[in-house]
KOLBA-41507 format. One record per residue: residue in three letters; x, y, z of N, C-alpha, C, O in turn. Coordinates in steps of 0.05 Angstrom, whole numbers. Layout:
<sites>
- Ala, X, Y, Z, X, Y, Z, X, Y, Z, X, Y, Z;
...
</sites>
This chain:
<sites>
- Unk, -527, 203, 195, -510, 224, 187, -503, 222, 158, -497, 200, 148;
- Unk, -505, 244, 143, -500, 244, 114, -470, 249, 110, -460, 270, 117;
- Unk, -456, 229, 98, -428, 231, 93, -423, 238, 64, -433, 226, 46;
- Unk, -407, 259, 59, -399, 267, 33, -378, 248, 22, -356, 246, 33;
- Unk, -385, 233, 1, -367, 212, -10, -348, 222, -31, -332, 207, -41;
- Unk, -350, 247, -39, -331, 258, -58, -306, 269, -44, -309, 282, -23;
- Unk, -282, 264, -54, -258, 275, -41, -260, 305, -38, -271, 319, -55;
- Unk, -250, 315, -16, -251, 344, -11, -225, 358, -21, -224, 382, -22;
- Unk, -205, 342, -28, -180, 352, -38, -173, 339, -64, -176, 315, -67;
- Unk, -164, 354, -84, -157, 342, -110, -130, 327, -107, -116, 330, -87;
- Unk, -124, 312, -128, -100, 294, -126, -74, 310, -122, -58, 303, -106;
- Unk, -71, 332, -137, -47, 348, -135, -43, 359, -106, -22, 357, -95;
- Unk, -65, 370, -95, -64, 380, -68, -59, 358, -48, -44, 362, -28;
- Unk, -72, 335, -52, -68, 312, -34, -39, 303, -33, -28, 298, -12;
- Unk, -26, 302, -57, 2, 294, -58, 20, 315, -44, 38, 308, -29;
- Unk, 15, 340, -50, 32, 361, -39, 28, 366, -10, 46, 376, 4;
- Unk, 4, 360, 1, -1, 366, 29, 2, 342, 47, 2, 345, 72;
- Unk, 6, 318, 36, 9, 294, 53, 35, 296, 69, 56, 303, 59;
- Unk, 32, 289, 95, 55, 287, 113, 53, 261, 128, 31, 250, 132;
- Unk, 75, 251, 138, 74, 228, 156, 66, 238, 184, 82, 252, 197;
- Unk, 43, 230, 193, 32, 240, 219, 44, 224, 241, 42, 199, 242;
- Unk, 57, 237, 260, 69, 223, 283, 51, 222, 307, 56, 207, 326;
- Unk, 29, 237, 306, 9, 236, 328, -18, 241, 316, -22, 256, 297;
- Unk, -38, 228, 328, -66, 229, 317, -86, 237, 338, -83, 231, 362;
- Unk, -107, 251, 329, -130, 256, 346, -146, 231, 349, -144, 213, 332;
- Unk, -163, 229, 369, -179, 205, 373, -203, 202, 355, -217, 182, 355;
- Unk, -209, 223, 338, -232, 223, 321, -232, 198, 303, -212, 191, 291;
- Unk, -255, 185, 301, -258, 162, 284, -262, 169, 255, -272, 191, 249;
- Unk, -252, 152, 237, -258, 156, 208, -285, 144, 202, -290, 121, 209;
- Unk, -304, 160, 190, -330, 149, 184, -327, 123, 167, -311, 123, 149;
- Unk, -343, 103, 174, -340, 77, 159, -342, 79, 129, -328, 66, 115;
- Unk, -360, 97, 120, -363, 100, 91, -338, 111, 78, -330, 103, 56;
- Unk, -325, 130, 92, -300, 141, 81, -278, 120, 82, -263, 118, 63;
- Unk, -276, 106, 104, -256, 85, 106, -259, 64, 84, -239, 57, 71;
- Unk, -283, 55, 80, -288, 35, 58, -279, 46, 31, -268, 31, 15;
- Unk, -285, 71, 26, -278, 83, 0, -247, 85, -3, -236, 80, -24;
- Unk, -234, 92, 19, -204, 93, 18, -193, 66, 12, -175, 63, -4;
- Unk, -203, 45, 26, -194, 18, 21, -199, 9, -7, -183, -4, -19;
- Unk, -223, 16, -17, -230, 8, -45, -211, 21, -65, -202, 8, -84;
- Unk, -206, 47, -61, -189, 61, -80, -160, 51, -78, -145, 50, -98;
- Unk, -152, 44, -54, -124, 34, -50, -118, 10, -67, -96, 8, -78;
- Unk, -137, -9, -69, -131, -33, -84, -139, -30, -114, -141, -50, -128;
- Unk, -144, -6, -123, -144, 0, -152, -116, 3, -162, -112, 9, -186;
- Unk, -97, 0, -145, -69, 1, -153, -62, -20, -174, -75, -41, -174;
- Unk, -43, -15, -191, -34, -36, -210, -17, -57, -196, -6, -52, -176;
- Unk, -17, -80, -208, 2, -102, -200, 9, -119, -224, -7, -120, -243;
- Unk, 32, -131, -223, 41, -148, -245, 21, -170, -251, 13, -186, -234;
- Unk, 12, -171, -277, -8, -190, -286, -34, -189, -269, -50, -208, -269;
- Unk, -38, -167, -255, -62, -163, -238, -64, -185, -216, -86, -192, -208;
- Unk, -41, -195, -207, -41, -216, -187, -48, -206, -159, -56, -223, -142;
- Unk, -46, -180, -154, -57, -168, -129, -47, -183, -104, -63, -194, -89;
- Unk, -21, -185, -100, -10, -200, -77, -13, -186, -50, -5, -198, -30;
- Unk, -23, -162, -50, -25, -147, -24, -47, -160, -7, -68, -169, -16;
- Unk, -42, -159, 19, -61, -167, 40, -58, -148, 63, -36, -140, 70;
- Unk, -81, -140, 75, -81, -120, 96, -96, -130, 120, -119, -140, 118;
- Unk, -84, -127, 143, -98, -132, 168, -107, -105, 180, -89, -88, 184;
- Unk, -132, -101, 184, -143, -76, 194, -146, -77, 224, -162, -93, 234;
- Unk, -132, -61, 238, -134, -60, 267, -151, -37, 276, -145, -14, 269;
- Unk, -173, -42, 291, -190, -21, 302, -192, -23, 332, -196, -3, 345;
- Unk, -189, -47, 343, -191, -51, 372, -165, -41, 386, -143, -46, 376;
- Unk, -169, -28, 408, -145, -17, 422, -127, -39, 432, -102, -36, 432;
- Unk, -138, -62, 440, -121, -84, 449, -103, -94, 426, -80, -101, 431;
- Unk, -114, -95, 402, -97, -104, 379, -75, -83, 373, -53, -91, 367;
- Unk, -82, -58, 376, -62, -37, 370, -40, -37, 392, -17, -31, 386;
- Unk, -48, -42, 417, -28, -44, 438, -9, -68, 433, 15, -66, 438;
- Unk, -20, -90, 423, -4, -113, 416, 16, -106, 393, 39, -114, 394;
- Unk, 6, -90, 374, 24, -82, 352, 45, -63, 362, 68, -64, 353;
- Unk, 38, -45, 380, 57, -25, 390, 81, -39, 403, 103, -30, 400;
- Unk, 76, -62, 416, 98, -77, 428, 117, -88, 407, 140, -95, 414;
- Unk, 108, -91, 382, 124, -101, 361, 137, -78, 345, 153, -83, 326;
- Unk, 130, -53, 351, 138, -30, 335, 152, -9, 352, 148, 15, 349;
- Unk, 169, -19, 370, 186, -1, 386, 170, 20, 402, 180, 42, 406;
- Unk, 146, 12, 410, 129, 29, 427, 123, 56, 414, 120, 76, 429;
- Unk, 121, 57, 388, 115, 83, 375, 85, 90, 380, 67, 73, 375;
- Unk, 80, 114, 388, 54, 122, 397, 33, 123, 376, 9, 119, 381;
- Unk, 41, 129, 351, 21, 132, 330, 5, 106, 325, -17, 107, 315;
- Unk, 17, 83, 332, 4, 58, 329, -21, 56, 346, -41, 44, 338;
- Unk, -20, 67, 370, -44, 65, 388, -61, 90, 386, -84, 89, 395;
- Unk, -50, 112, 376, -66, 137, 374, -85, 137, 350, -107, 146, 352;
- Unk, -76, 126, 328, -92, 126, 304, -116, 108, 307, -114, 86, 319;
- Unk, -139, 117, 297, -163, 100, 299, -162, 74, 283, -174, 54, 290;
- Unk, -146, 75, 261, -143, 52, 244, -113, 47, 239, -99, 66, 233;
- Unk, -104, 22, 240, -77, 16, 232, -78, -8, 213, -91, -29, 219;
- Unk, -65, -6, 190, -63, -28, 171, -36, -42, 174, -15, -28, 174;
- Unk, -36, -68, 176, -12, -83, 173, -11, -92, 144, -28, -108, 135;
- Unk, 7, -81, 129, 8, -84, 100, 27, -107, 92, 51, -106, 99;
- Unk, 17, -127, 79, 32, -151, 74, 32, -158, 44, 15, -150, 29;
- Unk, 53, -174, 37, 55, -185, 10, 54, -215, 12, 69, -227, 26;
- Unk, 36, -227, -4, 32, -256, -3, 47, -269, -26, 40, -265, -49;
- Unk, 68, -284, -20, 84, -297, -40, 69, -319, -55, 77, -328, -76;
- Unk, 46, -328, -44, 30, -348, -57, 14, -338, -80, 0, -353, -94;
- Unk, 16, -312, -85, 2, -300, -108, 11, -312, -135, -4, -310, -155;
- Unk, 34, -323, -135, 45, -335, -160, 35, -363, -165, 41, -375, -186;
- Unk, 20, -374, -147, 11, -402, -149, -14, -404, -167, -29, -385, -171;
- Unk, -18, -428, -179, -40, -431, -199, -68, -423, -188, -84, -413, -203;
- Unk, -73, -428, -163, -99, -421, -152, -105, -391, -155, -127, -383, -162;
- Unk, -85, -374, -148, -89, -346, -151, -89, -337, -180, -105, -319, -187;
- Unk, -73, -349, -197, -73, -343, -225, -101, -348, -237, -111, -331, -252;
- Unk, -113, -370, -230, -140, -377, -240, -161, -357, -230, -179, -350, -244;
- Unk, -158, -349, -204, -176, -330, -193, -175, -303, -207, -195, -290, -212;
- Unk, -151, -295, -214, -147, -270, -229, -159, -272, -257, -172, -253, -267;
- Unk, -156, -295, -270, -168, -299, -296, -198, -298, -295, -211, -285, -312;
- Unk, -210, -311, -275, -239, -311, -272, -249, -282, -266, -270, -274, -276;
- Unk, -234, -268, -251, -241, -240, -244, -241, -223, -270, -259, -208, -275;
- Unk, -220, -227, -287, -219, -212, -312, -241, -220, -331, -252, -202, -345;
- Unk, -248, -245, -332, -270, -254, -350, -296, -242, -341, -313, -235, -357;
- Unk, -300, -240, -315, -326, -230, -304, -331, -201, -312, -354, -193, -314;
- Unk, -309, -186, -315, -313, -158, -322, -306, -152, -352, -304, -129, -360;
- Unk, -302, -173, -367, -297, -170, -395, -269, -163, -403, -264, -154, -426;
- Unk, -250, -165, -384, -223, -157, -390, -205, -180, -399, -182, -175, -407;
- Unk, -214, -204, -397, -198, -228, -404, -214, -246, -421, -236, -254, -413;
- Unk, -204, -254, -445, -217, -274, -461, -200, -300, -459, -180, -301, -445;
- Unk, -208, -321, -473, -195, -347, -471, -166, -345, -481, -148, -358, -470;
- Unk, -162, -330, -502, -134, -327, -513, -116, -314, -493, -94, -324, -488;
- Unk, -125, -292, -481, -109, -279, -461, -105, -296, -436, -84, -297, -424;
- Unk, -126, -311, -429, -124, -329, -406, -102, -350, -410, -86, -356, -392;
- Unk, -101, -362, -434, -80, -381, -440, -52, -369, -439, -33, -381, -429;
- Unk, -50, -344, -449, -24, -330, -448, -16, -326, -419, 7, -330, -412;
- Unk, -34, -317, -402, -28, -312, -374, -19, -337, -360, 0, -337, -345;
- Unk, -33, -359, -365, -25, -385, -352, 4, -393, -360, 17, -405, -343;
- Unk, 12, -386, -384, 39, -393, -392, 60, -373, -383, 83, -380, -377;
- Unk, 53, -347, -384, 73, -326, -379, 80, -323, -350, 103, -318, -344;
- Unk, 60, -325, -332, 66, -320, -304, 86, -340, -293, 105, -332, -280;
- Unk, 83, -366, -296, 103, -385, -286, 131, -379, -297, 151, -382, -283;
- Unk, 133, -371, -323, 159, -364, -334, 171, -340, -320, 195, -339, -315;
- Unk, 154, -320, -314, 164, -296, -300, 177, -304, -273, 199, -294, -267;
- Unk, 163, -320, -258, 173, -327, -231, 196, -348, -232, 210, -351, -212;
- Unk, 198, -362, -254, 220, -381, -257, 246, -366, -264, 267, -372, -253;
- Unk, 244, -348, -282, 268, -333, -291, 274, -308, -275, 296, -299, -272;
- Unk, 252, -296, -263, 253, -271, -248, 275, -252, -257, 294, -247, -243;
- Unk, 272, -242, -282, 294, -225, -293, 297, -198, -280, 318, -186, -281;
- Unk, 276, -188, -267, 277, -161, -256, 276, -160, -225, 274, -138, -214;
- Unk, 277, -183, -212, 277, -183, -183, 292, -207, -173, 293, -228, -187;
- Unk, 304, -205, -149, 320, -226, -139, 305, -247, -123, 313, -270, -121;
- Unk, 282, -239, -112, 267, -258, -96, 237, -252, -99, 229, -230, -107;
- Unk, 221, -272, -93, 192, -269, -94, 183, -248, -74, 164, -233, -79;
- Unk, 196, -247, -51, 190, -226, -31, 194, -198, -42, 178, -180, -37;
- Unk, 216, -195, -56, 221, -168, -68, 199, -161, -87, 190, -138, -87;
- Unk, 189, -180, -103, 168, -174, -122, 142, -167, -107, 129, -147, -114;
- Unk, 134, -183, -88, 109, -177, -74, 110, -151, -58, 91, -137, -56;
- Unk, 134, -145, -47, 137, -119, -34, 133, -96, -53, 120, -76, -46;
- Unk, 143, -98, -77, 139, -77, -97, 110, -72, -101, 100, -49, -100;
- Unk, 95, -93, -106, 67, -91, -113, 51, -79, -89, 34, -62, -92;
- Unk, 58, -89, -65, 44, -80, -41, 49, -51, -35, 30, -36, -28;
- Unk, 73, -42, -39, 79, -14, -34, 66, 5, -54, 61, 28, -48;
- Unk, 61, -5, -78, 45, 11, -97, 17, 16, -86, 7, 38, -87;
- Unk, 6, -5, -74, -21, -3, -62, -20, 16, -38, -39, 31, -34;
- Unk, 1, 14, -22, 4, 32, 1, 4, 61, -7, -8, 78, 6;
- Unk, 19, 67, -29, 20, 94, -39, -8, 104, -47, -16, 126, -42;
- Unk, -23, 86, -61, -50, 93, -69, -67, 98, -44, -83, 117, -44;
- Unk, -64, 82, -24, -80, 85, 1, -74, 112, 14, -93, 126, 22;
- Unk, -49, 120, 15, -42, 146, 28, -54, 169, 13, -64, 188, 25;
- Unk, -52, 169, -14, -62, 191, -30, -93, 191, -29, -105, 213, -26;
- Unk, -105, 168, -31, -135, 166, -29, -144, 177, -2, -163, 192, 0;
- Unk, -130, 169, 19, -137, 178, 46, -135, 208, 48, -153, 222, 58;
- Unk, -113, 220, 39, -109, 248, 41, -130, 264, 25, -137, 286, 33;
- Unk, -139, 252, 3, -159, 266, -13, -185, 269, 3, -201, 287, -4;
- Unk, -190, 252, 23, -213, 254, 41, -206, 268, 67, -222, 268, 86;
- Unk, -182, 280, 68, -174, 294, 93, -163, 275, 114, -161, 284, 137;
- Unk, -158, 250, 108, -148, 231, 127, -118, 228, 125, -107, 225, 103;
- Unk, -104, 230, 147, -75, 230, 148, -65, 201, 152, -80, 183, 159;
- Unk, -39, 197, 147, -27, 170, 148, 2, 172, 157, 13, 194, 159;
- Unk, 13, 149, 162, 41, 148, 171, 53, 121, 163, 51, 102, 178;
- Unk, 66, 119, 139, 79, 94, 132, 102, 88, 151, 119, 106, 155;
- Unk, 103, 64, 161, 123, 58, 182, 139, 33, 175, 128, 12, 168;
- Unk, 165, 35, 177, 183, 12, 175, 194, 4, 202, 208, -16, 203;
- Unk, 188, 19, 223, 199, 13, 249, 183, -8, 264, 166, -2, 280;
- Unk, 189, -33, 258, 175, -55, 271, 193, -80, 268, 211, -81, 251;
- Unk, 188, -100, 285, 202, -125, 283, 184, -145, 268, 164, -154, 280;
- Unk, 190, -151, 244, 172, -166, 227, 165, -193, 239, 142, -202, 238;
- Unk, 184, -207, 250, 179, -234, 262, 159, -232, 285, 143, -250, 288;
- Unk, 161, -211, 301, 142, -208, 323, 114, -201, 313, 94, -211, 324;
- Unk, 112, -185, 292, 86, -178, 281, 73, -203, 269, 49, -208, 274;
- Unk, 88, -219, 255, 78, -244, 243, 67, -263, 265, 46, -275, 262;
- Unk, 83, -265, 286, 74, -284, 308, 49, -273, 322, 31, -288, 328;
- Unk, 49, -247, 327, 27, -235, 343, 1, -236, 328, -21, -237, 340;
- Unk, 2, -235, 301, -23, -233, 286, -28, -257, 267, -43, -255, 248;
- Unk, -15, -279, 273, -20, -304, 259, -16, -302, 229, -32, -312, 214;
- Unk, 5, -288, 221, 10, -284, 192, 26, -308, 182, 46, -315, 193;
- Unk, 16, -321, 161, 29, -345, 150, 58, -340, 142, 66, -318, 136;
- Unk, 73, -362, 141, 102, -360, 134, 106, -348, 106, 125, -333, 102;
- Unk, 88, -354, 87, 91, -344, 60, 82, -315, 56, 82, -305, 33;
- Unk, 74, -302, 77, 65, -274, 76, 84, -257, 91, 91, -262, 114;
- Unk, 94, -236, 78, 114, -218, 89, 101, -191, 97, 84, -181, 83;
- Unk, 110, -180, 120, 101, -154, 129, 118, -133, 115, 142, -131, 120;
- Unk, 105, -116, 99, 119, -95, 84, 121, -69, 100, 143, -57, 102;
- Unk, 99, -61, 112, 99, -36, 127, 74, -35, 145, 56, -51, 141;
- Unk, 73, -16, 163, 50, -10, 178, 39, 17, 169, 55, 34, 161;
- Unk, 13, 20, 169, 1, 46, 160, -21, 55, 178, -44, 48, 174;
- Unk, -15, 71, 199, -36, 84, 214, -51, 104, 197, -40, 118, 181;
- Unk, -78, 105, 201, -95, 124, 187, -112, 139, 207, -122, 127, 226;
- Unk, -115, 165, 204, -132, 181, 222, -129, 210, 216, -122, 218, 194;
- Unk, -133, 226, 236, -132, 255, 233, -109, 265, 251, -109, 262, 275;
- Unk, -89, 278, 238, -64, 286, 251, -69, 306, 273, -86, 324, 271;
- Unk, -55, 302, 295, -55, 321, 317, -37, 345, 310, -15, 341, 301;
- Unk, -47, 369, 313, -31, 392, 307, -10, 396, 329, -15, 388, 351;
- Unk, 13, 409, 323, 20, 420, 297, 28, 398, 277, 39, 378, 285;
- Unk, 22, 403, 251, 28, 383, 231, 58, 383, 227, 72, 403, 230;
- Unk, 68, 360, 218, 96, 357, 212, 102, 376, 188, 87, 377, 169;
- Unk, 125, 390, 190, 133, 408, 169, 143, 393, 145, 154, 371, 147;
- Unk, 140, 405, 122, 150, 393, 97, 180, 391, 98, 194, 410, 104;
- Unk, 190, 367, 92, 219, 362, 94, 235, 370, 69, 260, 368, 70;
- Unk, 221, 378, 48, 235, 385, 23, 241, 361, 6, 242, 338, 16;
- Unk, 245, 365, -19, 252, 344, -38, 275, 354, -56, 276, 378, -62;
- Unk, 292, 336, -65, 314, 344, -83, 302, 355, -108, 280, 349, -117;
- Unk, 318, 373, -121, 310, 383, -147, 308, 361, -168, 321, 340, -165;
- Unk, 292, 365, -188, 288, 344, -208, 314, 335, -221, 317, 311, -226;
- Unk, 333, 353, -225, 358, 346, -239, 376, 329, -222, 397, 319, -232;
- Unk, 369, 325, -196, 385, 307, -179, 374, 279, -180, 390, 260, -176;
- Unk, 349, 275, -187, 337, 248, -185, 327, 238, -212, 321, 214, -215;
- Unk, 326, 256, -232, 318, 248, -259, 342, 252, -278, 356, 272, -276;
- Unk, 345, 233, -296, 366, 235, -316, 354, 232, -344, 331, 222, -347;
- Unk, 368, 241, -364, 359, 239, -392, 374, 216, -406, 399, 218, -409;
- Unk, 360, 197, -416, 369, 176, -434, 388, 156, -421, 388, 132, -428;
- Unk, 405, 164, -402, 424, 146, -389, 430, 156, -361, 429, 180, -356;
- Unk, 436, 137, -343, 441, 144, -315, 463, 165, -313, 485, 162, -325;
- Unk, 457, 187, -299, 477, 207, -294, 478, 229, -315, 491, 250, -311;
- Unk, 463, 226, -337, 462, 246, -357, 443, 269, -349, 422, 264, -338;
- Unk, 452, 293, -354, 437, 317, -346, 408, 316, -356, 403, 309, -379;
- Unk, 390, 324, -340, 361, 325, -347, 356, 347, -368, 366, 369, -364;
- Unk, 342, 340, -389, 335, 360, -408, 308, 353, -420, 301, 329, -422;
- Unk, 293, 372, -428, 266, 369, -439, 266, 378, -468, 277, 398, -475;
- Unk, 253, 362, -485, 251, 370, -513, 231, 393, -516, 210, 393, -502;
- Unk, 237, 411, -533, 219, 434, -537, 212, 436, -567, 197, 453, -575;
</sites>
């Protein structure tokens, strides 16, 4: 079967048409499309390119049933052909991962020896002082959820629906899927084709309610 690998929906339309799907058809996602969604998802940015996200891909129904028991029996977990358990690995700050990132950058010409030395010194300082986050888990969750957002938009651009889920018991998920202590479960992400009728758009606040100019609470204004 010849699979069209170019997105069928542009980015603007993908963002505006994406909904959290509560029910899925049994149709499978073609492997080529799934691989491309996964590849695009981890083109997401991360601090110092440490890429702390880790994903468990569930395709077997027995695995999804096991997850459903950890997720308040929500049906989308077993209806979707693919479910990702989206995790943040706190070990991303350790020297082994830092060196792996440096070698990755060198291989593609993005890191030279000077930058490598800077990275080796700067990253430990960031996690020692952590000026912008209270815990390592908070930091890895930030990075992972950036990747989750990329995954959802990439999926929708190929006509694949998704449902980011916070409704689960993290300790049960970790036990059921052998997730190490240093790895935190950020969210679940079923992927597939939504069962009609589609969820209606819930609306978004006006820009002037969520954007401010120059200081928090100051009225939004644009320079002309």
